[in-house]
C-alpha positions in Angstrom: 119.7 -37.1 62.1 119.7 -33.4 62.8 118.0 -30.9 60.7 120.1 -28.1 59.1 118.7 -24.8 59.8 120.2 -21.9 57.9 120.9 -18.9 59.9 120.2 -15.5 58.5 121.5 -12.3 59.8 119.0 -9.7 60.7 119.1 -6.8 58.1 120.3 -3.5 59.4 117.5 -1.1 60.0 119.7 1.9 60.5 118.8 4.7 58.0 121.4 5.6 55.4 123.1 8.8 56.1 121.4 11.7 54.4 124.2 14.2 54.7 125.2 16.0 51.7 128.9 16.1 50.9 130.5 19.3 51.9 131.6 21.5 49.1 135.4 20.9 49.5 136.5 23.0 46.5 134.8 26.2 47.6 135.8 25.9 51.2 139.4 25.2 50.4 139.6 28.3 48.0 138.1 30.5 50.7 140.9 29.2 53.1 143.5 30.0 50.5 142.2 33.5 50.1 142.3 34.1 53.8 145.7 32.4 54.1 147.2 34.6 51.3 145.9 37.7 53.1 147.4 36.7 56.4 150.7 35.6 54.9 150.9 38.8 52.9 150.3 40.9 55.9 152.8 39.1 58.0 155.3 39.2 55.2 155.5 42.9 55.4 157.1 42.4 58.9 159.2 39.3 58.6 160.4 36.7 56.0 159.0 38.6 53.1 161.3 36.8 50.7 159.3 33.6 51.4 155.9 34.8 52.5 155.4 37.2 49.6 155.6 34.6 46.8 153.5 32.2 48.8 150.8 34.8 49.3 150.9 35.5 45.6 150.5 31.9 44.6 147.7 31.2 47.1 145.8 34.3 46.0 146.3 33.4 42.4 145.0 29.8 42.9 142.1 31.0 45.0 141.0 33.5 42.3 141.5 31.0 39.5 139.2 28.5 41.3 136.6 31.1 42.0 136.7 31.8 45.7 133.8 33.6 47.4 136.3 35.8 49.2 137.5 37.5 46.1 138.3 40.7 47.9 140.4 38.9 50.5 142.3 37.1 47.7 143.0 40.4 45.8 144.3 42.0 49.1 146.5 38.8 49.6 147.8 39.2 46.0 148.5 43.0 46.5 150.2 42.4 49.9 152.4 39.6 48.4 153.6 42.0 45.6 154.1 44.7 48.3 156.2 42.3 50.3 158.6 41.9 47.3 158.6 45.6 46.7 159.5 46.3 50.3 162.3 43.7 50.2 163.7 45.2 46.9 163.7 48.7 48.4 165.4 47.6 51.6 168.0 45.5 49.7 168.7 48.4 47.4 169.3 50.6 50.5 171.6 48.1 52.3 173.1 46.3 49.3 172.5 43.0 51.1 169.7 40.4 51.0 169.3 40.5 54.9 167.8 43.7 56.4 166.7 44.8 59.7 165.0 47.7 61.2 167.6 48.1 64.0 170.2 49.1 61.4 
């Protein structure tokens, strides 16, 4: 009769990864602060009805979560508010929700 040999798999000798997990929360809030600044700035030119509130929300969330780019988030918040003020001023001038610089 034959002998039954048990086969064993060789253990993996690869070292375990030693990478530390990236700080997802901090990086995401920094991105939100930058995005609020960019959207607020862009909202002064076009689509301020949509981009202004989005900039305000992103800046508020970034500040609430403790972003490292606090100044940029505050600028985004201010620009988002300025978007809505510009929209209100132009709507009051034209008596319409749509406006344009061409007249």
